[in-house]
C-alpha positions in Angstrom: 0.0 0.0 0.0 2.8 2.4 0.9 6.5 1.9 0.3 9.3 2.2 3.0 10.8 5.2 1.3 7.5 6.9 1.2 6.9 6.2 4.9 10.2 7.6 5.7 9.7 10.8 3.7 6.2 11.3 5.1 7.3 10.9 8.7 10.3 13.3 8.4 7.9 16.1 7.8 6.8 18.3 10.7 5.8 17.3 13.2 8.3 14.5 12.9 7.2 11.0 14.1 10.1 10.7 16.5 9.0 13.9 18.2 5.4 12.7 18.5 6.0 9.2 19.7 7.6 10.3 23.0 4.7 8.5 24.7 5.9 5.2 23.3 9.4 5.9 24.5 8.1 6.4 28.0 6.9 2.8 28.1 9.7 0.3 28.6 10.1 -2.6 26.3 7.6 -1.5 23.7 7.7 -4.2 21.0 9.4 -3.0 17.8 6.5 -4.2 15.8 4.1 -1.7 17.5 6.5 1.2 16.7 6.8 0.0 13.1 3.0 -0.3 12.8 2.5 3.2 14.4 5.0 4.6 11.8 3.1 3.0 9.0 -0.4 4.0 10.0 0.7 7.6 10.6 2.4 7.7 7.2 -0.8 6.4 5.6 -2.9 9.0 7.5 -0.6 11.8 6.3 -0.8 10.6 2.7 -4.6 10.4 2.9 -4.7 13.9 4.3 -2.5 15.2 1.5 -4.2 13.4 -1.3 -7.8 13.3 -0.3 -8.7 15.6 2.6 -6.6 18.7 2.1 -7.8 19.4 -1.5 -11.4 19.5 -0.4 -11.0 21.1 3.1 -12.3 24.6 2.2 -15.3 23.3 0.2 -16.1 20.9 3.1 -15.8 23.7 5.7 -18.2 25.9 3.7 -20.7 23.0 3.4 -20.5 22.3 7.1 -21.1 26.0 7.9 -24.3 25.9 5.7 -25.5 22.5 7.0 -23.9 21.3 10.3 -25.4 17.8 9.7 -23.7 17.4 6.3 -21.8 14.2 5.7 -19.3 14.2 2.9 -20.0 10.7 1.5 -17.2 10.9 -1.0 -14.7 11.1 1.9 -16.5 8.2 3.7 -16.1 6.2 0.5 -12.5 7.2 0.1 -11.8 6.1 3.7 -13.3 2.7 2.7 -11.2 2.6 -0.5 -8.1 3.1 1.6 -9.2 0.3 4.0 -9.6 2.4 7.1 -12.7 0.5 8.2 -10.8 -2.8 8.4 -7.3 -1.7 9.3 -7.7 -2.7 13.0 -9.8 -5.9 12.4 -7.7 -9.0 13.1 -6.2 -10.7 10.0 -8.0 -13.9 10.8 -11.3 -12.0 10.2 -10.1 -10.4 6.9 -8.7 -7.2 8.3 -5.2 -5.8 8.1 -4.6 -6.7 11.8 -3.0 -3.5 13.0 -2.6 -3.2 16.8 -5.3 -1.0 18.4 -2.6 1.1 20.1 -1.6 2.5 16.7 -5.1 4.0 16.2 -4.1 6.9 18.5 -1.3 8.0 16.1 -3.6 7.5 13.1 -6.5 9.4 14.7 -4.3 12.4 15.7 -2.9 12.7 12.2 -6.3 12.4 10.4 -7.9 14.9 13.0 -5.2 17.5 12.1 -7.1 17.9 8.8 -10.6 16.6 9.4 -12.0 15.9 12.8 -15.3 14.6 11.4 -13.4 11.9 9.4 -11.6 10.5 12.4 -14.9 10.6 14.4 -16.5 8.5 11.6 -13.7 6.0 11.6 -13.5 5.9 15.4 -17.2 5.5 15.8 -17.1 2.6 13.4 -14.3 0.9 15.4 -16.2 1.4 18.6 -19.3 0.0 17.0 -17.3 -2.9 15.7 -15.3 -3.8 18.9 -18.0 -3.3 21.5 -20.2 -6.3 20.6 -17.1 -8.5 20.1 -16.6 -8.7 23.8 -19.9 -10.6 24.2 -20.1 -12.7 21.1 -18.9 -16.2 20.3 -16.5 -17.0 17.5 -19.3 -17.6 14.9 -20.9 -14.2 15.5 -17.6 -12.4 15.6 -16.8 -14.0 12.2 -20.2 -12.8 10.8 -19.7 -9.2 11.8 -16.0 -9.2 10.7 -16.9 -10.7 7.4 -19.6 -8.1 6.8 -17.2 -5.2 7.5 -14.5 -6.8 5.3 -16.9 -7.6 2.5 -18.0 -4.0 2.5 -14.4 -2.9 2.0 -13.9 -5.3 -0.9 -17.2 -4.5 -2.6 -16.8 -0.8 -2.0 -20.1 -0.9 -0.3 -18.9 0.4 3.1 -20.5 -0.9 6.2 -20.1 1.4 9.2 -20.8 -0.3 12.4 -22.0 2.4 14.8 -22.9 2.1 18.5 -25.3 4.3 20.3 -26.2 4.2 24.0 -29.2 6.3 25.1 -29.8 7.4 28.6 -33.2 6.9 30.1 -35.3 10.0 29.6 -33.0 11.6 27.0 -34.4 13.2 23.9 -31.6 12.0 21.6 
């Protein structure tokens, strides 16, 4: 998806990855694989911001001013095309299998250009992971397959979770 040289050049830009990952250095014995994955997902996020989000930022901001409930479905589809809805799904269920710890680096980078996009991806992951705690293997497989199938067929499936409080209007 992204070459090593491209990862290196993207992460050398300001803010540099080594300056940002100070939190990882504070934890002793962080597996090198997690640092490598964090570098990779942050580079992917930077590339997405440069190629997809930034060129449409002004237009999107103007639409959001006119209609605060506006959802830019083209960006949702692009996030699906880039595989963002299945990046943190385990490989055994058809995802890319990135460690959930790396989502923090990804989210911060995407949010630097478009907070609504990272909210959409984060809400999807929350909606995906929450029921997995209570399901058996068969049900987990079914949910994972539906998300993965949506990525392949470009018919994105966003798993969202909502919890309403008793007596609330929302």
